[in-house]
N, CA, C and O atoms as a MOPAC input file, in Angstrom:
PM7 MOZYME 1SCF
protein

 N     65.90500 1   108.16300 1   114.79200 1
 C     66.14800 1   106.72300 1   114.91100 1
 C     65.45200 1   106.21700 1   116.16600 1
 O     65.45800 1   106.88000 1   117.20300 1
 N     64.87000 1   105.06600 1   116.06300 1
 C     64.22500 1   104.42000 1   117.18500 1
 C     65.23400 1   104.25000 1   118.33000 1
 O     66.39300 1   103.90900 1   118.09200 1
 N     64.79600 1   104.48500 1   119.55500 1
 C     65.71000 1   104.39500 1   120.71200 1
 C     66.32200 1   103.00700 1   120.85000 1
 O     67.49500 1   102.87700 1   121.20100 1
 N     65.54300 1   101.97800 1   120.57900 1
 C     66.06300 1   100.62200 1   120.69800 1
 C     67.13800 1   100.35500 1   119.64500 1
 O     68.16500 1    99.74300 1   119.93600 1
 N     66.89100 1   100.81700 1   118.42500 1
 C     67.88800 1   100.65100 1   117.35900 1
 C     69.16900 1   101.39000 1   117.72300 1
 O     70.27000 1   100.86700 1   117.55000 1
 N     69.01900 1   102.59300 1   118.22000 1
 C     70.18100 1   103.37800 1   118.63600 1
 C     70.94100 1   102.68900 1   119.76500 1
 O     72.17200 1   102.67000 1   119.77400 1
 N     70.20100 1   102.12800 1   120.71100 1
 C     70.82800 1   101.41300 1   121.82200 1
 C     71.60300 1   100.19500 1   121.32500 1
 O     72.74000 1    99.96800 1   121.73900 1
 N     70.98900 1    99.41400 1   120.43800 1
 C     71.68400 1    98.25300 1   119.87300 1
 C     72.95700 1    98.68200 1   119.15000 1
 O     74.00400 1    98.05200 1   119.29200 1
 N     72.85700 1    99.74900 1   118.37900 1
 C     73.99900 1   100.22200 1   117.59500 1
 C     75.13200 1   100.69400 1   118.49800 1
 O     76.29200 1   100.35500 1   118.26400 1
 N     74.81100 1   101.46400 1   119.51800 1
 C     75.83600 1   101.93700 1   120.45900 1
 C     76.47800 1   100.78300 1   121.21200 1
 O     77.69400 1   100.75400 1   121.39900 1
 N     75.65700 1    99.83200 1   121.64400 1
 C     76.19100 1    98.68200 1   122.37000 1
 C     77.09400 1    97.84400 1   121.46700 1
 O     78.12700 1    97.34100 1   121.91000 1
 N     76.70000 1    97.69300 1   120.19300 1
 C     77.53100 1    96.93100 1   119.25200 1
 C     78.88100 1    97.61300 1   119.05700 1
 O     79.91800 1    96.95000 1   119.03800 1
 N     78.86800 1    98.93900 1   118.91200 1
 C     80.12100 1    99.67900 1   118.74600 1
 C     81.01300 1    99.51800 1   119.97700 1
 O     82.23000 1    99.38300 1   119.85000 1
 N     80.41300 1    99.53300 1   121.15700 1
 C     81.18800 1    99.34500 1   122.38300 1
 C     81.77600 1    97.93600 1   122.45100 1
 O     82.90900 1    97.75300 1   122.89800 1
 N     81.00800 1    96.94600 1   122.01000 1
 C     81.52100 1    95.56600 1   121.98800 1
 C     82.70200 1    95.43600 1   121.02800 1
 O     83.64600 1    94.69800 1   121.31000 1
 N     82.65900 1    96.14100 1   119.90300 1
 C     83.77400 1    96.11900 1   118.95800 1
 C     85.01600 1    96.75400 1   119.58700 1
 O     86.11900 1    96.22100 1   119.46600 1
 N     84.83000 1    97.89600 1   120.26000 1
 C     85.97100 1    98.53200 1   120.93800 1
 C     86.56500 1    97.59400 1   121.99300 1
 O     87.78400 1    97.45600 1   122.09500 1
 N     85.70100 1    96.96200 1   122.76700 1
 C     86.16800 1    96.03500 1   123.79700 1
 C     86.85700 1    94.83100 1   123.17200 1
 O     87.86000 1    94.34300 1   123.69300 1
 N     86.32100 1    94.35500 1   122.06200 1
 C     86.93600 1    93.23000 1   121.35000 1
 C     88.35800 1    93.56600 1   120.91500 1
 O     89.26200 1    92.73800 1   121.03000 1
 N     88.54800 1    94.76700 1   120.42100 1
 C     89.89400 1    95.19500 1   119.99900 1
 C     90.86000 1    95.25200 1   121.17700 1
 O     92.02600 1    94.88200 1   121.04300 1
 N     90.39000 1    95.70600 1   122.30800 1
 C     91.23300 1    95.74400 1   123.51500 1
 C     91.65100 1    94.32400 1   123.89600 1
 O     92.82000 1    94.06800 1   124.18400 1
 N     90.68900 1    93.41000 1   123.89500 1
 C     91.01200 1    92.01300 1   124.21000 1
 C     92.00500 1    91.43800 1   123.20300 1
 O     92.92600 1    90.70900 1   123.57100 1
 N     91.80900 1    91.77200 1   121.94200 1
 C     92.72600 1    91.28400 1   120.89600 1
 C     94.13900 1    91.80000 1   121.14200 1
 O     95.10600 1    91.04200 1   121.07900 1
 N     94.25000 1    93.09400 1   121.42200 1
 C     95.56800 1    93.68700 1   121.67800 1
 C     96.25700 1    93.09000 1   122.89500 1
 O     97.48400 1    93.11300 1   122.99600 1
 N     95.45800 1    92.55000 1   123.82400 1
 C     95.99900 1    91.93900 1   125.03300 1
 C     96.07200 1    90.41800 1   124.93600 1
 O     96.25600 1    89.73000 1   125.94100 1
 N     95.92400 1    89.89700 1   123.70600 1
 C     96.03500 1    88.46700 1   123.43400 1
 C     94.99100 1    87.62100 1   124.16000 1
 O     95.19800 1    86.43200 1   124.40000 1
 N     93.88000 1    88.24200 1   124.50100 1
 C     92.78200 1    87.53000 1   125.15300 1
 C     91.76500 1    87.17000 1   124.07100 1
 O     90.69500 1    87.77200 1   123.97400 1
 N     92.12300 1    86.17800 1   123.26300 1
 C     91.33700 1    85.85500 1   122.08100 1
 C     89.93200 1    85.32000 1   122.38000 1
 O     88.99500 1    85.66300 1   121.65900 1
 N     89.75300 1    84.49500 1   123.41100 1
 C     88.38100 1    84.04800 1   123.69200 1
 C     87.43300 1    85.22400 1   124.00100 1
 O     86.29900 1    85.25400 1   123.52300 1
 N     87.90200 1    86.17400 1   124.79000 1
 C     87.07200 1    87.34500 1   125.10500 1
 C     86.87000 1    88.21900 1   123.86900 1
 O     85.80400 1    88.80700 1   123.68500 1
 N     87.88500 1    88.30100 1   123.03600 1
 C     87.79200 1    89.05600 1   121.78800 1
 C     86.67900 1    88.49700 1   120.90400 1
 O     85.84500 1    89.24300 1   120.39200 1
 N     86.67800 1    87.19700 1   120.73600 1
 C     85.67100 1    86.54000 1   119.89300 1
 C     84.28100 1    86.69900 1   120.49800 1
 O     83.31400 1    86.94600 1   119.77800 1
 N     84.17900 1    86.56100 1   121.79500 1
 C     82.88500 1    86.70900 1   122.46800 1
 C     82.30100 1    88.10900 1   122.25800 1
 O     81.11800 1    88.25300 1   121.95100 1
 N     83.11900 1    89.11700 1   122.42300 1
 C     82.65300 1    90.49900 1   122.22000 1
 C     82.28300 1    90.75200 1   120.75900 1
 O     81.29900 1    91.43300 1   120.47300 1
 N     83.06800 1    90.20500 1   119.84700 1
 C     82.76500 1    90.37000 1   118.42700 1
 C     81.43900 1    89.69300 1   118.08000 1
 O     80.64600 1    90.24100 1   117.31400 1
 N     81.19800 1    88.52200 1   118.63000 1
 C     79.94000 1    87.81600 1   118.38100 1
 C     78.75500 1    88.60800 1   118.92300 1
 O     77.71200 1    88.68600 1   118.27400 1
 N     78.90600 1    89.18700 1   120.08900 1
 C     77.84900 1    90.01200 1   120.66100 1
 C     77.57300 1    91.22000 1   119.77000 1
 O     76.41800 1    91.60500 1   119.58100 1
 N     78.62700 1    91.81700 1   119.22400 1
 C     78.45900 1    92.95800 1   118.31500 1
 C     77.68100 1    92.55100 1   117.06800 1
 O     76.82700 1    93.30100 1   116.59600 1
 N     77.97100 1    91.37400 1   116.53500 1
 C     77.24000 1    90.87600 1   115.35800 1
 C     75.76400 1    90.70400 1   115.70300 1
 O     74.89600 1    91.15200 1   114.95300 1
 N     75.47500 1    90.06100 1   116.82400 1
 C     74.08900 1    89.82900 1   117.23300 1
 C     73.33300 1    91.15000 1   117.39700 1
 O     72.20600 1    91.28100 1   116.91800 1
 N     73.93500 1    92.11100 1   118.05900 1
 C     73.28100 1    93.40300 1   118.27600 1
 C     73.05400 1    94.15500 1   116.96900 1
 O     72.01500 1    94.78700 1   116.77800 1
 N     74.02600 1    94.08100 1   116.08000 1
 C     73.90000 1    94.75700 1   114.79100 1
 C     72.78000 1    94.14200 1   113.95900 1
 O     71.98800 1    94.86500 1   113.35500 1
 N     72.71100 1    92.81800 1   113.92300 1
 C     71.65000 1    92.16100 1   113.16300 1
 C     70.27600 1    92.45800 1   113.75300 1
 O     69.31000 1    92.63600 1   113.01100 1
 N     70.18200 1    92.51200 1   115.06300 1
 C     68.90800 1    92.85400 1   115.69200 1
 C     68.50600 1    94.28700 1   115.36700 1
 O     67.32300 1    94.56700 1   115.16800 1
 N     69.47200 1    95.19600 1   115.31000 1
 C     69.17700 1    96.58200 1   114.93200 1
 C     68.67000 1    96.64200 1   113.49300 1
 O     67.70800 1    97.35200 1   113.20000 1
 N     69.31600 1    95.89600 1   112.60000 1
 C     68.87100 1    95.84700 1   111.20400 1
 C     67.45000 1    95.29500 1   111.09100 1
 O     66.61700 1    95.84500 1   110.37200 1
 N     67.18600 1    94.21300 1   111.80200 1
 C     65.85200 1    93.62300 1   111.76100 1
 C     64.79700 1    94.57200 1   112.32800 1
 O     63.70400 1    94.69700 1   111.77600 1
 N     65.12100 1    95.21900 1   113.40000 1
 C     64.17600 1    96.16800 1   114.00200 1
 C     63.88400 1    97.30700 1   113.02300 1
 O     62.73100 1    97.70500 1   112.86300 1
 N     64.91100 1    97.82500 1   112.37600 1
 C     64.74500 1    98.95600 1   111.47600 1
 C     63.98200 1    98.58900 1   110.20500 1
 O     63.08800 1    99.32200 1   109.78400 1
 N     64.32900 1    97.46600 1   109.59900 1
 C     63.77000 1    97.14800 1   108.29000 1
 C     62.62500 1    96.14400 1   108.31500 1
 O     61.80300 1    96.12800 1   107.39900 1
 N     62.55500 1    95.31100 1   109.34100 1
 C     61.49100 1    94.30700 1   109.40400 1
 C     60.49600 1    94.59600 1   110.52200 1
 O     59.44200 1    93.96500 1   110.59600 1
 N     60.82600 1    95.53900 1   111.38400 1
 C     59.90600 1    95.92400 1   112.44800 1
 C     60.06200 1    95.17800 1   113.74700 1
 O     59.52700 1    95.60700 1   114.76900 1
 N     60.78100 1    94.06900 1   113.73700 1
 C     60.96100 1    93.30600 1   114.97100 1
 C     62.26200 1    92.51600 1   114.88300 1
 O     62.88500 1    92.44200 1   113.82400 1
 N     62.65900 1    91.93900 1   115.98700 1
 C     63.89300 1    91.15900 1   116.07100 1
 C     63.66300 1    89.98700 1   117.01200 1
 O     62.77300 1    90.05000 1   117.86000 1
 N     64.44600 1    88.91700 1   116.88500 1
 C     64.26400 1    87.75800 1   117.76100 1
 C     64.79800 1    88.03100 1   119.16400 1
 O     65.76200 1    88.77500 1   119.34600 1
 N     64.16700 1    87.43100 1   120.12400 1
 C     64.63100 1    87.54300 1   121.52300 1
 C     65.51100 1    86.34400 1   121.85800 1
 O     65.33800 1    85.68800 1   122.88600 1
 N     66.45200 1    86.07800 1   120.96900 1
 C     67.41300 1    84.98800 1   121.16100 1
 C     68.71100 1    85.41100 1   120.49100 1
 O     68.76100 1    86.44200 1   119.82100 1
 N     69.75700 1    84.61900 1   120.66900 1
 C     71.06300 1    84.99700 1   120.13200 1
 C     71.14300 1    84.87200 1   118.61400 1
 O     71.64700 1    85.77400 1   117.94600 1
 N     70.66400 1    83.78900 1   118.07700 1
 C     70.80200 1    83.53500 1   116.64400 1
 C     69.63400 1    84.17200 1   115.88200 1
 O     68.48200 1    83.76700 1   116.03900 1
 N     69.94500 1    85.15700 1   115.07100 1
 C     68.91900 1    85.86800 1   114.30500 1
 C     68.90800 1    85.45700 1   112.84500 1
 O     68.25700 1    86.11300 1   112.03100 1
 N     69.61000 1    84.38900 1   112.48900 1
 C     69.76400 1    84.03800 1   111.07300 1
 C     68.44200 1    83.66000 1   110.40900 1
 O     68.21100 1    84.04900 1   109.26400 1
 N     67.58000 1    82.92700 1   111.07400 1
 C     66.30100 1    82.53800 1   110.46100 1
 C     65.44600 1    83.76600 1   110.17800 1
 O     64.87000 1    83.89500 1   109.09700 1
 N     65.36500 1    84.65800 1   111.14300 1
 C     64.57900 1    85.87400 1   110.97300 1
 C     65.18500 1    86.77000 1   109.89900 1
 O     64.46000 1    87.41300 1   109.14000 1
 N     66.50300 1    86.81300 1   109.83700 1
 C     67.17900 1    87.61500 1   108.82400 1
 C     66.87400 1    87.08600 1   107.42300 1
 O     66.62200 1    87.86200 1   106.50200 1
 N     66.89800 1    85.78000 1   107.27100 1
 C     66.57200 1    85.17800 1   105.97100 1
 C     65.14500 1    85.51400 1   105.56000 1
 O     64.89000 1    85.82800 1   104.39700 1
 N     64.22100 1    85.45000 1   106.50100 1
 C     62.82400 1    85.76200 1   106.20700 1
 C     62.61900 1    87.23000 1   105.84900 1
 O     61.73000 1    87.55900 1   105.06300 1
 N     63.42200 1    88.10000 1   106.41300 1
 C     63.27100 1    89.54600 1   106.20100 1
 C     64.15200 1    90.08000 1   105.07500 1
 O     64.20300 1    91.29000 1   104.85500 1
 N     64.83500 1    89.20900 1   104.37000 1
 C     65.80800 1    89.64700 1   103.35700 1
 C     65.20300 1    90.60300 1   102.33600 1
 O     65.85900 1    91.56000 1   101.92400 1
 N     63.97000 1    90.36100 1   101.92300 1
 C     63.34500 1    91.21600 1   100.90700 1
 C     63.09100 1    92.63900 1   101.40200 1
 O     62.92700 1    93.55800 1   100.59900 1
 N     63.05900 1    92.81800 1   102.70400 1
 C     62.79600 1    94.14700 1   103.26100 1
 C     64.06800 1    94.95900 1   103.49700 1
 O     64.00100 1    96.13700 1   103.84800 1
 N     65.21500 1    94.33300 1   103.30300 1
 C     66.49100 1    95.01600 1   103.51800 1
 C     66.86900 1    95.83000 1   102.28400 1
 O     66.40500 1    95.53600 1   101.18200 1
 N     67.70400 1    96.84500 1   102.46000 1
 C     68.18400 1    97.61700 1   101.30900 1
 C     68.96800 1    96.72400 1   100.34400 1
 O     69.52100 1    95.69800 1   100.74000 1
 N     69.00500 1    97.12300 1    99.09500 1
 C     69.65000 1    96.32500 1    98.04400 1
 C     71.06500 1    95.89400 1    98.40800 1
 O     71.43500 1    94.74300 1    98.17300 1
 N     71.85200 1    96.78100 1    98.96800 1
 C     73.23600 1    96.45100 1    99.30500 1
 C     73.36800 1    95.35900 1   100.35300 1
 O     74.39100 1    94.67700 1   100.41500 1
 N     72.34200 1    95.19000 1   101.17600 1
 C     72.38600 1    94.16800 1   102.22400 1
 C     71.76700 1    92.85000 1   101.78200 1
 O     72.16500 1    91.78900 1   102.26300 1
 N     70.80800 1    92.90200 1   100.88400 1
 C     70.12500 1    91.67700 1   100.45000 1
 C     71.11300 1    90.62600 1    99.98800 1
 O     70.99800 1    89.45500 1   100.35100 1
 N     72.08000 1    91.03900 1    99.19100 1
 C     73.04400 1    90.08400 1    98.64000 1
 C     73.97700 1    89.52000 1    99.71000 1
 O     74.62300 1    88.49500 1    99.49400 1
 N     74.04800 1    90.18100 1   100.85400 1
 C     74.94300 1    89.74300 1   101.92400 1
 C     74.24900 1    88.88500 1   102.96900 1
 O     74.89600 1    88.41700 1   103.90500 1
 N     72.94400 1    88.66900 1   102.83000 1
 C     72.18900 1    87.91700 1   103.83000 1
 C     72.76100 1    86.51400 1   104.06200 1
 O     72.89200 1    86.11500 1   105.21900 1
 N     73.10700 1    85.74900 1   103.02700 1
 C     73.67200 1    84.41000 1   103.31600 1
 C     74.93900 1    84.47400 1   104.17600 1
 O     75.12500 1    83.66100 1   105.08100 1
 N     75.79500 1    85.43500 1   103.88700 1
 C     77.03400 1    85.57400 1   104.66900 1
 C     76.72300 1    86.02100 1   106.09700 1
 O     77.31200 1    85.51400 1   107.05200 1
 N     75.80000 1    86.96800 1   106.23800 1
 C     75.41900 1    87.44000 1   107.57300 1
 C     74.79600 1    86.32300 1   108.39800 1
 O     75.04300 1    86.21900 1   109.60000 1
 N     73.99300 1    85.49200 1   107.75600 1
 C     73.40200 1    84.34200 1   108.46100 1
 C     74.47700 1    83.36400 1   108.90600 1
 O     74.40400 1    82.81300 1   110.00500 1
 N     75.46900 1    83.14700 1   108.05900 1
 C     76.56500 1    82.25300 1   108.41300 1
 C     77.34300 1    82.80100 1   109.60900 1
 O     77.69400 1    82.06100 1   110.52900 1
 N     77.60300 1    84.09500 1   109.58100 1
 C     78.37000 1    84.72000 1   110.66100 1
 C     77.60600 1    84.68600 1   111.97900 1
 O     78.18700 1    84.47800 1   113.04400 1
 N     76.30400 1    84.89200 1   111.89200 1
 C     75.52800 1    84.97400 1   113.12900 1
 C     75.39200 1    83.61300 1   113.77300 1
 O     74.76800 1    83.48900 1   114.82700 1

């Protein structure tokens, strides 16, 4: 796996763990922030792996829509939802 993809994936997993801690401590704004960061990192990892590049900004929805044909079949159908979430 590409080092950058691996880094994005590990960082996203850490953001999810941190989000859960914030949730358990009723710190909902921090929980949502960490979850959003995890989504952004995960989408960038997907774009890097399947499209070869990723945006250097927070919102990756436009790039994800453009790269939909390059994603695996199971993800193609989820692109509209992923764009909405991002």
